[in-house]
N, CA, C and O atoms as a Tripos MOL2 file, in Angstrom:
@<TRIPOS>MOLECULE
protein
  148   147    37     0     0
PROTEIN
NO_CHARGES

@<TRIPOS>ATOM
      1 N        -104.6680   36.5230  116.8140 N.3       1 MET1
      2 CA       -104.1000   35.7350  115.3580 C.3       1 MET1
      3 C        -104.2220   34.5460  115.3830 C.2       1 MET1
      4 O        -103.3140   33.8670  114.9060 O.2       1 MET1
      5 N        -105.7140   33.7340  116.1090 N.am      2 TRP2
      6 CA       -105.9740   32.6250  115.5030 C.3       2 TRP2
      7 C        -106.3420   32.0060  114.8840 C.2       2 TRP2
      8 O        -106.3670   30.7810  115.0100 O.2       2 TRP2
      9 N        -106.8620   32.8150  113.7710 N.am      3 ILE3
     10 CA       -107.0360   32.9160  112.5090 C.3       3 ILE3
     11 C        -106.3490   32.0770  111.9400 C.2       3 ILE3
     12 O        -106.7880   31.0150  111.5000 O.2       3 ILE3
     13 N        -104.8190   32.5720  111.8610 N.am      4 ARG4
     14 CA       -104.2910   32.3540  111.0790 C.3       4 ARG4
     15 C        -103.7340   30.6220  111.5990 C.2       4 ARG4
     16 O        -103.0690   30.0330  110.7460 O.2       4 ARG4
     17 N        -103.9830   29.9180  112.8380 N.am      5 TYR5
     18 CA       -104.0010   28.7650  113.1330 C.3       5 TYR5
     19 C        -104.6470   27.8560  112.4990 C.2       5 TYR5
     20 O        -104.1110   26.8490  112.0360 O.2       5 TYR5
     21 N        -106.4840   28.2670  112.3780 N.am      6 VAL6
     22 CA       -106.7160   27.4390  111.7210 C.3       6 VAL6
     23 C        -106.9460   27.3480  110.7190 C.2       6 VAL6
     24 O        -107.7700   26.4760  110.4460 O.2       6 VAL6
     25 N        -106.2560   28.3430  109.3470 N.am      7 ILE7
     26 CA       -105.9720   27.9560  107.9200 C.3       7 ILE7
     27 C        -104.7180   27.0870  108.2200 C.2       7 ILE7
     28 O        -105.0000   25.9370  107.8850 O.2       7 ILE7
     29 N        -103.7680   27.1350  108.5880 N.am      8 ILE8
     30 CA       -102.8170   26.8050  109.2220 C.3       8 ILE8
     31 C        -102.9040   24.6830  108.7700 C.2       8 ILE8
     32 O        -102.4450   23.9050  107.9340 O.2       8 ILE8
     33 N        -103.9190   24.6570  110.1530 N.am      9 GLY9
     34 CA       -104.5830   23.5130  110.0270 C.3       9 GLY9
     35 C        -105.4140   22.8210  109.5590 C.2       9 GLY9
     36 O        -105.6020   21.6110  109.6800 O.2       9 GLY9
     37 N        -106.1180   23.8340  108.8170 N.am     10 ALA10
     38 CA       -107.4040   23.3020  107.6210 C.3      10 ALA10
     39 C        -106.2600   22.7930  106.5540 C.2      10 ALA10
     40 O        -106.4520   21.6790  106.0680 O.2      10 ALA10
     41 N        -104.8010   23.6920  106.0550 N.am     11 PHE11
     42 CA       -104.3410   23.3040  105.2680 C.3      11 PHE11
     43 C        -103.0960   22.0230  105.5090 C.2      11 PHE11
     44 O        -102.4330   21.5080  104.6090 O.2      11 PHE11
     45 N        -103.0350   21.7650  106.7130 N.am     12 SER12
     46 CA       -102.5390   20.8560  106.9250 C.3      12 SER12
     47 C        -102.9880   18.9220  106.5180 C.2      12 SER12
     48 O        -102.3780   17.9760  106.0190 O.2      12 SER12
     49 N        -104.7610   19.2200  107.2470 N.am     13 LEU13
     50 CA       -105.4620   18.7590  107.2740 C.3      13 LEU13
     51 C        -105.6610   17.7630  105.7640 C.2      13 LEU13
     52 O        -105.5930   16.5510  105.5630 O.2      13 LEU13
     53 N        -105.9630   19.0690  104.7870 N.am     14 SER14
     54 CA       -106.0300   18.8080  103.2900 C.3      14 SER14
     55 C        -104.5900   18.3130  102.9860 C.2      14 SER14
     56 O        -104.4370   18.3430  101.7650 O.2      14 SER14
     57 N        -103.7300   17.9700  103.4740 N.am     15 ALA15
     58 CA       -102.2630   17.7120  102.3510 C.3      15 ALA15
     59 C        -102.2520   16.1490  102.6990 C.2      15 ALA15
     60 O        -102.1320   15.2310  101.8870 O.2      15 ALA15
     61 N        -102.4630   16.0120  104.6390 N.am     16 VAL16
     62 CA       -102.5240   14.8270  104.5890 C.3      16 VAL16
     63 C        -103.6900   13.5770  104.1240 C.2      16 VAL16
     64 O        -103.5470   12.3550  104.1160 O.2      16 VAL16
     65 N        -104.9650   14.4880  103.7220 N.am     17 GLY17
     66 CA       -105.4530   13.8290  103.4650 C.3      17 GLY17
     67 C        -105.4440   13.5590  102.3710 C.2      17 GLY17
     68 O        -106.2370   12.6650  102.0750 O.2      17 GLY17
     69 N        -104.5600   14.1670  101.1750 N.am     18 MET18
     70 CA       -104.7040   13.9560   99.6520 C.3      18 MET18
     71 C        -102.9800   12.9560   99.7440 C.2      18 MET18
     72 O        -102.5910   12.3150   98.7670 O.2      18 MET18
     73 N        -102.2560   13.0130  100.9320 N.am     19 LEU19
     74 CA       -100.9760   11.8010  100.6630 C.3      19 LEU19
     75 C        -100.9140   10.7540  101.1500 C.2      19 LEU19
     76 O         -99.9910    9.9410  101.0900 O.2      19 LEU19
     77 N        -102.2270   10.6630  101.8500 N.am     20 THR20
     78 CA       -103.0330    9.5300  102.6410 C.3      20 THR20
     79 C        -104.0920    8.8600  101.5220 C.2      20 THR20
     80 O        -104.6090    7.8260  101.9470 O.2      20 THR20
     81 N        -104.4580    9.2050  100.3430 N.am     21 TYR21
     82 CA       -105.5710    9.0060   99.3770 C.3      21 TYR21
     83 C        -104.3180    8.8080   98.0890 C.2      21 TYR21
     84 O        -104.4720    7.7950   97.4070 O.2      21 TYR21
     85 N        -103.3900    9.4980   97.8130 N.am     22 GLN22
     86 CA       -102.5720    8.8200   96.9730 C.3      22 GLN22
     87 C        -101.8370    7.4980   97.3370 C.2      22 GLN22
     88 O        -101.6490    6.6570   96.4570 O.2      22 GLN22
     89 N        -101.4820    7.3260   98.4150 N.am     23 GLY23
     90 CA       -100.5860    6.1730   98.9400 C.3      23 GLY23
     91 C        -101.5890    4.9100   99.3250 C.2      23 GLY23
     92 O        -101.0220    3.8780   99.6850 O.2      23 GLY23
     93 N        -103.1170    4.9130   99.2740 N.am     24 ILE24
     94 CA       -103.9550    4.5540   99.2270 C.3      24 ILE24
     95 C        -104.0800    3.7310   97.7080 C.2      24 ILE24
     96 O        -104.3430    2.5370   97.5650 O.2      24 ILE24
     97 N        -103.8890    4.4430   96.9460 N.am     25 GLU25
     98 CA       -104.3830    4.8540   95.2310 C.3      25 GLU25
     99 C        -102.8320    3.6540   94.6300 C.2      25 GLU25
    100 O        -102.6790    2.8330   93.7250 O.2      25 GLU25
    101 N        -101.7610    4.3420   96.0430 N.am     26 ILE26
    102 CA       -100.5070    3.2810   94.9410 C.3      26 ILE26
    103 C        -100.4940    2.1070   95.5180 C.2      26 ILE26
    104 O         -99.7800    1.1850   95.1240 O.2      26 ILE26
    105 N        -101.1360    2.0480   96.3170 N.am     27 TYR27
    106 CA       -100.7600    0.1840   97.3540 C.3      27 TYR27
    107 C        -102.1750   -0.5940   96.3330 C.2      27 TYR27
    108 O        -102.2220   -1.7770   95.9960 O.2      27 TYR27
    109 N        -103.0120    0.2740   96.0770 N.am     28 HIS28
    110 CA       -103.7490   -1.0320   95.3300 C.3      28 HIS28
    111 C        -102.8740   -1.2550   94.1390 C.2      28 HIS28
    112 O        -102.3220   -2.3390   93.9500 O.2      28 HIS28
    113 N        -102.6970    0.1600   93.0230 N.am     29 ALA29
    114 CA       -102.1780   -0.3420   92.5180 C.3      29 ALA29
    115 C        -100.6150   -1.6510   91.9570 C.2      29 ALA29
    116 O        -100.2350   -2.2970   90.9800 O.2      29 ALA29
    117 N        -100.2530   -1.3690   93.3270 N.am     30 PHE30
    118 CA        -99.2200   -2.4130   93.6200 C.3      30 PHE30
    119 C         -99.8500   -3.9690   93.6720 C.2      30 PHE30
    120 O         -99.2870   -4.9460   93.1780 O.2      30 PHE30
    121 N        -101.0860   -3.9920   94.3470 N.am     31 ILE31
    122 CA       -101.6930   -5.5680   94.8120 C.3      31 ILE31
    123 C        -101.6270   -5.7920   93.0720 C.2      31 ILE31
    124 O        -101.0300   -6.6990   92.4920 O.2      31 ILE31
    125 N        -102.4300   -4.6750   92.4450 N.am     32 ASP32
    126 CA       -103.0520   -5.4750   90.8110 C.3      32 ASP32
    127 C        -102.0480   -5.6250   89.9820 C.2      32 ASP32
    128 O        -102.3750   -6.1970   88.9420 O.2      32 ASP32
    129 N        -101.1350   -5.3740   90.0450 N.am     33 PHE33
    130 CA       -100.0570   -5.8000   89.5670 C.3      33 PHE33
    131 C         -99.3520   -6.6800   90.3580 C.2      33 PHE33
    132 O         -99.5690   -7.5620   89.5270 O.2      33 PHE33
    133 N         -98.6750   -7.2860   91.2420 N.am     34 PHE34
    134 CA        -98.5170   -8.5070   91.6430 C.3      34 PHE34
    135 C         -99.5970   -9.5300   91.7050 C.2      34 PHE34
    136 O         -99.1910  -10.6530   92.0040 O.2      34 PHE34
    137 N        -101.0930   -9.3910   91.4580 N.am     35 LYS35
    138 CA       -102.0880  -10.2840   91.3200 C.3      35 LYS35
    139 C        -102.2200  -10.7600   89.8860 C.2      35 LYS35
    140 O        -102.8910  -11.7110   89.4860 O.2      35 LYS35
    141 N        -101.4310   -9.8960   89.1540 N.am     36 ASN36
    142 CA       -101.9830  -10.1560   87.6610 C.3      36 ASN36
    143 C        -100.5550  -10.8400   86.9900 C.2      36 ASN36
    144 O        -100.4750  -11.3000   85.8510 O.2      36 ASN36
    145 N         -99.4900  -10.7830   87.9700 N.am     37 LYS37
    146 CA        -98.2630  -11.2200   87.2280 C.3      37 LYS37
    147 C         -98.2610  -12.7360   87.4280 C.2      37 LYS37
    148 O         -97.3660  -13.4230   86.9360 O.2      37 LYS37
@<TRIPOS>BOND
     1     1     2 1
     2     2     3 1
     3     3     4 2
     4     3     5 am
     5     5     6 1
     6     6     7 1
     7     7     8 2
     8     7     9 am
     9     9    10 1
    10    10    11 1
    11    11    12 2
    12    11    13 am
    13    13    14 1
    14    14    15 1
    15    15    16 2
    16    15    17 am
    17    17    18 1
    18    18    19 1
    19    19    20 2
    20    19    21 am
    21    21    22 1
    22    22    23 1
    23    23    24 2
    24    23    25 am
    25    25    26 1
    26    26    27 1
    27    27    28 2
    28    27    29 am
    29    29    30 1
    30    30    31 1
    31    31    32 2
    32    31    33 am
    33    33    34 1
    34    34    35 1
    35    35    36 2
    36    35    37 am
    37    37    38 1
    38    38    39 1
    39    39    40 2
    40    39    41 am
    41    41    42 1
    42    42    43 1
    43    43    44 2
    44    43    45 am
    45    45    46 1
    46    46    47 1
    47    47    48 2
    48    47    49 am
    49    49    50 1
    50    50    51 1
    51    51    52 2
    52    51    53 am
    53    53    54 1
    54    54    55 1
    55    55    56 2
    56    55    57 am
    57    57    58 1
    58    58    59 1
    59    59    60 2
    60    59    61 am
    61    61    62 1
    62    62    63 1
    63    63    64 2
    64    63    65 am
    65    65    66 1
    66    66    67 1
    67    67    68 2
    68    67    69 am
    69    69    70 1
    70    70    71 1
    71    71    72 2
    72    71    73 am
    73    73    74 1
    74    74    75 1
    75    75    76 2
    76    75    77 am
    77    77    78 1
    78    78    79 1
    79    79    80 2
    80    79    81 am
    81    81    82 1
    82    82    83 1
    83    83    84 2
    84    83    85 am
    85    85    86 1
    86    86    87 1
    87    87    88 2
    88    87    89 am
    89    89    90 1
    90    90    91 1
    91    91    92 2
    92    91    93 am
    93    93    94 1
    94    94    95 1
    95    95    96 2
    96    95    97 am
    97    97    98 1
    98    98    99 1
    99    99   100 2
   100    99   101 am
   101   101   102 1
   102   102   103 1
   103   103   104 2
   104   103   105 am
   105   105   106 1
   106   106   107 1
   107   107   108 2
   108   107   109 am
   109   109   110 1
   110   110   111 1
   111   111   112 2
   112   111   113 am
   113   113   114 1
   114   114   115 1
   115   115   116 2
   116   115   117 am
   117   117   118 1
   118   118   119 1
   119   119   120 2
   120   119   121 am
   121   121   122 1
   122   122   123 1
   123   123   124 2
   124   123   125 am
   125   125   126 1
   126   126   127 1
   127   127   128 2
   128   127   129 am
   129   129   130 1
   130   130   131 1
   131   131   132 2
   132   131   133 am
   133   133   134 1
   134   134   135 1
   135   135   136 2
   136   135   137 am
   137   137   138 1
   138   138   139 1
   139   139   140 2
   140   139   141 am
   141   141   142 1
   142   142   143 1
   143   143   144 2
   144   143   145 am
   145   145   146 1
   146   146   147 1
   147   147   148 2
@<TRIPOS>SUBSTRUCTURE
     1 MET1         2 RESIDUE 1 A MET
     2 TRP2         6 RESIDUE 1 A TRP
     3 ILE3        10 RESIDUE 1 A ILE
     4 ARG4        14 RESIDUE 1 A ARG
     5 TYR5        18 RESIDUE 1 A TYR
     6 VAL6        22 RESIDUE 1 A VAL
     7 ILE7        26 RESIDUE 1 A ILE
     8 ILE8        30 RESIDUE 1 A ILE
     9 GLY9        34 RESIDUE 1 A GLY
    10 ALA10       38 RESIDUE 1 A ALA
    11 PHE11       42 RESIDUE 1 A PHE
    12 SER12       46 RESIDUE 1 A SER
    13 LEU13       50 RESIDUE 1 A LEU
    14 SER14       54 RESIDUE 1 A SER
    15 ALA15       58 RESIDUE 1 A ALA
    16 VAL16       62 RESIDUE 1 A VAL
    17 GLY17       66 RESIDUE 1 A GLY
    18 MET18       70 RESIDUE 1 A MET
    19 LEU19       74 RESIDUE 1 A LEU
    20 THR20       78 RESIDUE 1 A THR
    21 TYR21       82 RESIDUE 1 A TYR
    22 GLN22       86 RESIDUE 1 A GLN
    23 GLY23       90 RESIDUE 1 A GLY
    24 ILE24       94 RESIDUE 1 A ILE
    25 GLU25       98 RESIDUE 1 A GLU
    26 ILE26      102 RESIDUE 1 A ILE
    27 TYR27      106 RESIDUE 1 A TYR
    28 HIS28      110 RESIDUE 1 A HIS
    29 ALA29      114 RESIDUE 1 A ALA
    30 PHE30      118 RESIDUE 1 A PHE
    31 ILE31      122 RESIDUE 1 A ILE
    32 ASP32      126 RESIDUE 1 A ASP
    33 PHE33      130 RESIDUE 1 A PHE
    34 PHE34      134 RESIDUE 1 A PHE
    35 LYS35      138 RESIDUE 1 A LYS
    36 ASN36      142 RESIDUE 1 A ASN
    37 LYS37      146 RESIDUE 1 A LYS
């Protein structure tokens, strides 16, 4: 049943990657917002 763990691991990695990417985008948006003030 190791295939199940591989699939769960792949989904977890992709989810973490998406969250990290969105976090960086929001972070840059905040920096731009405060710089323009």
